[in-house]
C-alpha positions in Angstrom: 302.2 54.8 22.1 303.3 53.1 25.3 300.8 50.3 24.7 302.4 49.5 21.4 305.8 49.4 23.0 304.5 47.0 25.6 303.1 44.8 22.9 306.3 44.9 20.9 308.5 43.9 23.9 306.1 41.9 26.0 308.2 38.7 25.7 311.2 40.4 27.4 309.3 42.2 30.1 308.4 41.2 33.6 304.6 41.0 34.3 304.6 43.3 37.3 305.2 46.6 35.4 302.8 45.5 32.7 300.1 44.9 35.4 301.0 48.2 37.0 300.4 49.9 33.7 296.9 48.3 33.4 296.1 49.2 37.0 297.3 52.8 36.4 295.0 53.1 33.3 292.1 51.8 35.4 292.8 54.3 38.2 293.2 57.1 35.7 289.8 56.1 34.1 288.2 56.3 37.5 289.8 59.6 38.3 288.8 61.1 34.9 285.2 60.0 35.5 285.3 61.7 38.9 286.7 64.9 37.6 284.3 64.8 34.7 281.3 64.5 37.1 282.5 67.4 39.2 283.2 69.6 36.1 279.8 68.9 34.7 278.3 70.4 37.9 280.6 73.5 37.8 280.5 74.3 34.1 277.9 75.2 31.6 277.0 72.5 29.1 278.7 74.5 26.3 282.0 74.7 28.2 281.8 71.2 29.5 281.3 69.8 25.9 284.5 71.4 24.8 286.6 69.3 27.3 287.9 66.0 26.0 286.8 63.9 29.0 285.1 61.3 26.8 288.2 60.8 24.6 290.4 60.4 27.7 288.0 57.9 29.2 287.9 55.9 26.0 291.7 56.0 25.7 292.4 54.8 29.3 289.7 52.1 29.0 291.0 50.9 25.6 294.6 50.8 26.9 293.7 48.9 30.1 291.8 46.3 28.0 294.7 45.9 25.6 297.2 45.4 28.5 294.9 42.8 30.1 294.7 41.1 26.8 298.5 41.1 26.5 298.8 39.6 30.0 296.2 37.0 29.2 298.1 36.0 26.0 301.3 35.6 28.1 299.5 33.3 30.5 297.9 31.2 27.8 301.2 31.0 25.9 302.8 29.7 29.1 300.1 27.1 29.7 299.7 26.0 26.0 302.0 22.9 26.4 300.3 21.9 29.6 296.8 22.3 28.1 297.8 20.2 25.1 298.9 17.4 27.5 295.4 17.1 29.0 293.9 13.7 28.4 297.0 12.4 26.7 299.3 9.7 28.0 301.3 12.5 29.7 298.2 13.3 31.7 298.5 10.0 33.5 302.3 10.3 34.2 302.4 13.8 35.4 300.4 16.0 37.7 299.3 18.3 34.8 296.5 20.0 36.8 298.8 20.6 39.7 301.4 22.2 37.4 298.7 24.3 35.7 297.4 25.5 39.1 300.9 26.3 40.4 301.5 28.3 37.2 298.3 30.2 37.6 299.1 30.8 41.2 302.5 32.3 40.2 300.8 34.6 37.6 298.2 35.5 40.2 300.9 36.6 42.6 302.5 38.7 39.9 299.3 40.3 38.8 297.2 40.3 42.0 295.7 43.7 41.7 295.0 43.5 38.0 
């Protein structure tokens, strides 16, 4: 699966395409829900129940959540050293909070739509 490939190579990937993948999964989920609602009105219950809408919705939702989790892990990994410096002597020598906020702002710019 594509999600597994992202997981396996996340350290060498840029965040923009990873965020785009999560956004695409979210959009597909919304589109499938819309198509499902329209098809429910057009088809008999018997025919509608044969269509795999629920499986597709579950798959897109699961993939989007996994990708968001991957991105979150990348952010926390990047912030780990800074968070460990909170309330230590380094805290008094450096602007740790400012660096954390700048880092989060950079990630936000990369993943704005996510």
